Structure formats: structure tokens, C-alpha cells
C-alpha positions as CSV (number, residue, x, y, z in Angstrom):
1,M,-9.2,101.0,-97.3
2,R,-9.4,101.9,-101.0
3,H,-12.8,102.0,-102.8
4,E,-13.8,101.6,-106.4
5,L,-16.4,104.2,-107.3
6,R,-19.0,103.9,-110.0
7,V,-21.4,106.7,-110.7
8,F,-25.0,106.5,-112.2
9,E,-27.3,109.2,-113.5
10,S,-30.4,108.1,-111.7
11,V,-31.6,106.0,-108.7
12,E,-33.2,103.6,-111.3
13,D,-29.8,103.1,-113.0
14,L,-28.2,102.6,-109.6
15,A,-30.8,100.0,-108.6
16,R,-30.3,98.1,-111.8
17,A,-26.5,98.2,-111.5
18,G,-26.6,97.0,-108.0
19,A,-28.9,94.1,-108.8
20,S,-26.8,93.1,-111.8
21,Y,-23.6,93.1,-109.7
22,I,-25.2,90.8,-107.1
23,Y,-26.5,88.6,-109.9
24,D,-23.1,88.3,-111.6
25,L,-21.3,87.5,-108.4
26,S,-23.9,84.8,-107.6
27,R,-23.3,83.3,-111.0
28,E,-19.5,83.2,-110.5
29,G,-19.9,80.7,-107.7
30,T,-18.5,80.6,-104.2
31,S,-15.6,78.9,-102.4
32,G,-18.0,76.4,-101.1
33,G,-21.7,76.3,-99.9
34,P,-24.4,78.7,-101.0
35,F,-23.8,82.2,-102.1
36,S,-23.9,84.3,-98.9
37,L,-25.3,87.8,-99.2
38,A,-25.7,90.1,-96.2
39,L,-28.1,93.0,-96.7
40,S,-28.4,96.2,-94.8
41,G,-31.6,98.0,-94.0
42,G,-32.9,101.4,-95.1
43,R,-34.9,102.5,-98.1
44,T,-32.0,102.8,-100.6
45,P,-31.8,99.0,-101.4
46,W,-35.5,98.5,-102.0
47,R,-35.4,99.3,-105.7
48,M,-32.3,97.1,-106.0
49,L,-34.1,94.2,-104.4
50,Q,-37.1,94.7,-106.7
51,E,-34.7,94.6,-109.7
52,L,-33.0,91.5,-108.3
53,T,-36.2,89.5,-108.3
54,T,-36.5,90.0,-112.1
55,L,-33.1,88.2,-112.7
56,E,-32.5,84.5,-112.8
57,V,-30.7,84.2,-109.5
58,T,-30.3,80.7,-108.2
59,W,-32.3,81.4,-105.1
60,D,-32.2,77.9,-103.7
61,D,-28.4,78.2,-103.7
62,T,-28.4,81.5,-101.9
63,V,-28.7,82.5,-98.3
64,I,-29.4,86.1,-97.1
65,F,-28.2,87.4,-93.8
66,Q,-29.3,90.6,-92.1
67,V,-26.6,93.2,-91.5
68,D,-28.8,95.0,-89.0
69,E,-32.3,95.1,-87.7
70,R,-34.4,97.4,-85.5
71,V,-35.8,96.0,-82.3
72,A,-39.4,96.3,-83.2
73,A,-42.5,94.1,-83.4
74,E,-42.7,91.4,-86.0
75,G,-44.3,92.7,-89.2
76,S,-43.6,96.3,-88.2
77,D,-42.9,98.7,-91.0
78,E,-39.8,99.7,-89.1
79,R,-38.3,96.2,-89.4
80,N,-35.9,95.6,-92.3
81,L,-37.2,92.0,-92.4
82,T,-40.7,93.2,-93.3
83,H,-39.4,94.8,-96.5
84,L,-37.0,92.0,-97.3
85,Q,-39.9,89.6,-97.2
86,S,-42.2,91.8,-99.3
87,F,-39.7,91.7,-102.1
88,L,-38.2,88.2,-101.7
89,D,-40.9,85.9,-100.4
90,A,-41.9,84.8,-103.9
91,T,-38.3,83.7,-104.6
92,K,-38.3,81.2,-101.6
93,V,-34.8,82.3,-100.8
94,R,-33.6,81.4,-97.4
95,V,-33.4,84.5,-95.2
96,D,-31.6,84.1,-91.9
97,A,-33.4,86.7,-89.8
98,M,-32.1,88.4,-86.7
99,D,-34.2,87.4,-83.6
100,V,-34.9,90.9,-82.3
101,N,-38.1,89.8,-80.5
102,N,-36.3,87.5,-78.1
103,V,-36.4,88.6,-74.5
104,D,-32.7,87.8,-74.3
105,L,-31.4,90.1,-77.0
106,E,-27.7,89.6,-76.0
107,G,-28.1,85.9,-76.3
108,A,-30.0,86.3,-79.6
109,A,-27.1,88.4,-81.0
110,Q,-24.6,85.7,-79.9
111,R,-26.6,83.0,-81.6
112,Y,-26.9,85.0,-84.8
113,A,-23.2,85.5,-84.8
114,S,-22.6,81.8,-84.4
115,G,-24.5,81.1,-87.6
116,L,-22.5,83.4,-89.8
117,P,-20.1,81.7,-92.2
118,D,-16.4,82.3,-91.9
119,R,-16.5,84.2,-95.1
120,L,-19.4,86.2,-96.6
121,D,-19.4,86.5,-100.4
122,L,-21.0,89.9,-100.4
123,V,-22.0,92.4,-97.8
124,H,-24.2,95.3,-98.8
125,L,-23.9,98.6,-96.9
126,G,-25.7,101.9,-97.0
127,L,-24.3,105.2,-95.9
128,G,-26.1,107.7,-93.7
129,P,-25.7,111.5,-93.8
130,D,-24.0,111.2,-90.4
131,G,-21.5,108.7,-91.8
132,H,-23.1,105.6,-90.3
133,C,-23.3,102.2,-92.0
134,A,-25.1,99.1,-90.9
135,S,-26.2,100.3,-87.4
136,L,-22.7,101.5,-86.5
137,V,-23.7,105.0,-85.7
138,P,-21.6,107.9,-84.3
139,H,-20.7,107.9,-80.6
140,D,-22.3,104.5,-79.9
141,P,-20.3,102.1,-77.8
142,V,-20.9,99.4,-80.4
143,L,-18.2,101.0,-82.5
144,E,-15.6,99.7,-80.1
145,V,-16.9,96.1,-80.0
146,T,-14.2,93.9,-81.3
147,D,-14.9,90.6,-79.5
148,R,-18.3,89.9,-81.0
149,L,-19.6,89.7,-84.6
150,V,-23.1,90.9,-83.7
151,A,-24.0,93.3,-81.0
152,L,-26.8,95.6,-79.7
153,T,-26.7,99.4,-80.0
154,N,-28.0,102.2,-77.8
155,P,-31.3,103.7,-79.1
156,Y,-30.8,105.5,-82.5
157,Q,-33.7,107.4,-83.9
158,N,-35.6,106.1,-80.8
159,T,-34.9,102.4,-81.6
160,R,-32.3,100.0,-80.5
161,R,-30.6,97.9,-83.2
162,M,-28.9,94.6,-83.6
163,T,-26.0,94.9,-86.0
164,F,-22.9,93.4,-87.5
165,T,-19.8,94.8,-85.9
166,Y,-16.6,95.7,-87.7
167,P,-15.2,92.2,-87.4
168,A,-18.3,90.7,-89.0
169,I,-18.2,93.1,-91.9
170,A,-14.5,92.3,-92.3
171,R,-15.5,88.7,-93.1
172,A,-16.8,90.0,-96.5
173,D,-14.9,89.0,-99.6
174,R,-16.6,92.0,-101.2
175,L,-18.5,95.1,-100.1
176,L,-21.2,96.8,-102.1
177,W,-22.1,100.3,-101.0
178,L,-25.3,101.8,-102.4
179,V,-25.4,105.6,-101.9
180,S,-28.1,107.9,-103.1
181,G,-29.2,111.5,-102.5
182,S,-27.5,114.9,-102.1
183,D,-27.7,114.6,-98.3
184,K,-25.0,111.8,-98.5
185,R,-22.5,114.0,-100.4
186,E,-20.4,115.0,-97.4
187,A,-20.4,111.6,-95.9
188,L,-19.4,110.0,-99.2
189,A,-16.5,112.5,-99.6
190,K,-15.2,111.4,-96.2
191,L,-15.6,107.8,-97.0
192,L,-13.7,108.1,-100.2
193,D,-10.9,110.0,-98.3
194,G,-10.6,107.2,-95.8
195,D,-11.8,109.6,-93.0
196,R,-12.0,107.4,-89.9
197,S,-13.9,110.1,-88.0
198,I,-17.1,108.6,-89.4
199,P,-18.2,105.0,-88.7
200,A,-18.1,104.0,-92.3
201,G,-14.5,105.1,-92.6
202,R,-13.4,102.4,-90.2
203,V,-14.8,99.5,-92.3
204,E,-12.3,97.0,-93.7
205,A,-13.0,94.1,-96.1
206,G,-11.5,92.3,-99.1
207,H,-12.8,94.6,-101.8
208,S,-15.0,97.6,-101.7
209,L,-17.2,98.9,-104.5
210,I,-19.2,102.1,-104.1
211,M,-22.2,102.6,-106.4
212,A,-23.6,106.1,-106.1
213,D,-26.1,108.2,-108.0
214,R,-24.9,111.5,-109.4
215,T,-26.6,113.6,-106.7
216,A,-24.5,111.8,-103.9
217,V,-21.1,112.4,-105.6
218,P,-19.0,115.2,-104.0
219,L,-18.8,118.3,-106.2
């Protein structure tokens, strides 16, 4: 798919731009129901979330979904939810959390999928140096899952994940990629070229905007 690219001089500028983009979309309204925002894990979006809390988002008309989550103990620093809550708890926004502590993880993934709306207003994705996005990582069987919206991965960096599959991401009206750091340069070049050899290159959605800091942009 084609991507729009916007480049920023610093990670601070990137964070502010990402927050402003989310805020503007939330103000435009939705096709019905609350503004649905799906957030990926990783460190890159933390500054953006911090910036977002300074804006007058209509939090009581917003619902946040998790794009992916590590199978780790509640409150663990490894959990994306832990960091989401640290930034967003004061807003009282509804966060629909993945139930990764359930003994029946497959059943929990199915239940999470059943709660997803038919369309998502915005899905945020990161980009790993290996070209992964969400927890769709190279060589994992989850890349071939087409009959489920949410699935479990094999261990990645010693931890299993629950993640959106490609069909779930394809429900997005808009994608926002946040990419930072020189270690992402090769992966970003492949993403911009539509290289399907990396997991991120196989993503499809209505509209795709990549926001990157200068260090991540291919030379």
C-alpha cells in the first residue's frame, strides 16, 4: 500500500505531531459510536501519550484498544498496559485491555476479537529494526493467520504475545506509524518501498501515515 511520510527533526517534535494528529481525528468525529483508537506497545509512543494527555481530548467519548500485549504478570514493566495506565489513568478513558493472564489464552484472544468494532478509526503501529509491527514478527506462524482478528505468537524476545492479525489491522480507517531511531532506517526504507519480505510490508488499511524522526529516514 502507499504511505504518506512526514519527517520531524526530533523525537519531541515527533511525539507532539503524533498527539496532535490523534487529537484532530478525535475532534472530527466518527461514523458512529466513540472514537476508536488502537495503540501498539513499545517505548516509541510513550512521549506521544504524554503529549496527548495535555490536549483536550474528549476522553469519555473515546475507547482505546490494545494492538498487542506481552503475556506477563499484571503490573509487570513488560506489559504495554502498565505503561498505558501510567499515562492515561488520570483521563478516565476506557481502555479495553487484552486478557493475557487468562489460563485459556486462545479463548481470551477470541473474546478480545469479538469486542472489536467493525471499523477502527485509527490504529497506531510501530516499526522494529527487523521489520515487525504490532507483534507480527518475522517467521512467526501468526503472520499467516487470516481467519482470526487476534492471535497468539510464539515466544519473541523470550515472551509470547497476543496481537492483532493482518485482518484486524485492515479494519483501520487510518494507520499512524511512529518511527524513531537510526536502527529503523533499513526497515523504514523497505516499508516505503512496499517490500513484503518484512511483516510491516504486508499491512493493508484505508490510509497510512508514517511519522518519523530525521534519524530514522533512509539516506
